C-alpha positions in Angstrom: 90.4 88.8 137.5 87.1 88.8 135.7 85.9 91.8 137.8 89.0 93.8 136.7 88.5 93.0 133.0 84.8 93.9 133.1 85.5 97.1 135.1 88.2 98.1 132.6 85.8 97.6 129.7 83.2 99.7 131.5 85.8 102.5 131.9 86.4 102.5 128.1 89.6 100.4 128.0 91.8 103.6 127.7 95.5 103.6 128.5 94.9 104.2 132.2 91.8 102.0 132.5 93.6 98.8 133.6 95.3 100.5 136.6 92.1 102.3 137.6 90.0 99.1 137.3 92.5 97.2 139.4 92.4 99.9 142.1 88.6 100.1 142.0 88.1 96.3 142.3 90.8 95.5 144.8 90.0 98.4 147.2 86.3 97.7 147.1 84.6 97.4 150.5 83.3 94.1 149.4 86.8 92.7 149.4 87.6 93.7 153.0 87.4 90.2 154.3 89.6 88.8 151.6 92.2 91.5 152.3 92.1 90.7 156.0 92.6 87.0 155.4 95.4 87.7 153.0 97.2 89.9 155.5 96.8 87.3 158.3 98.3 84.7 155.9 101.2 86.9 155.0 101.9 87.6 158.7 101.9 83.9 159.5 104.3 83.2 156.7 106.7 85.9 157.9 106.6 84.4 161.4 107.2 80.9 160.0 110.1 82.1 157.9 111.7 83.8 160.9 111.4 80.6 162.9 113.1 78.6 160.1 115.9 81.2 159.9 116.6 81.0 163.7 116.7 77.2 163.5 119.4 77.1 160.9 
């Protein structure tokens, strides 16, 4: 969150700065590992939900 706020301020805090800052920070190559871990967690949750649905 702090990275997004700082980036927005560096962009000049204009009307489109927040969206651009979020995109820049969240798609940064430095966040690759975090995105992979998040995707794995989401996939595991979907599988778990599917298993619960089939048991009921």
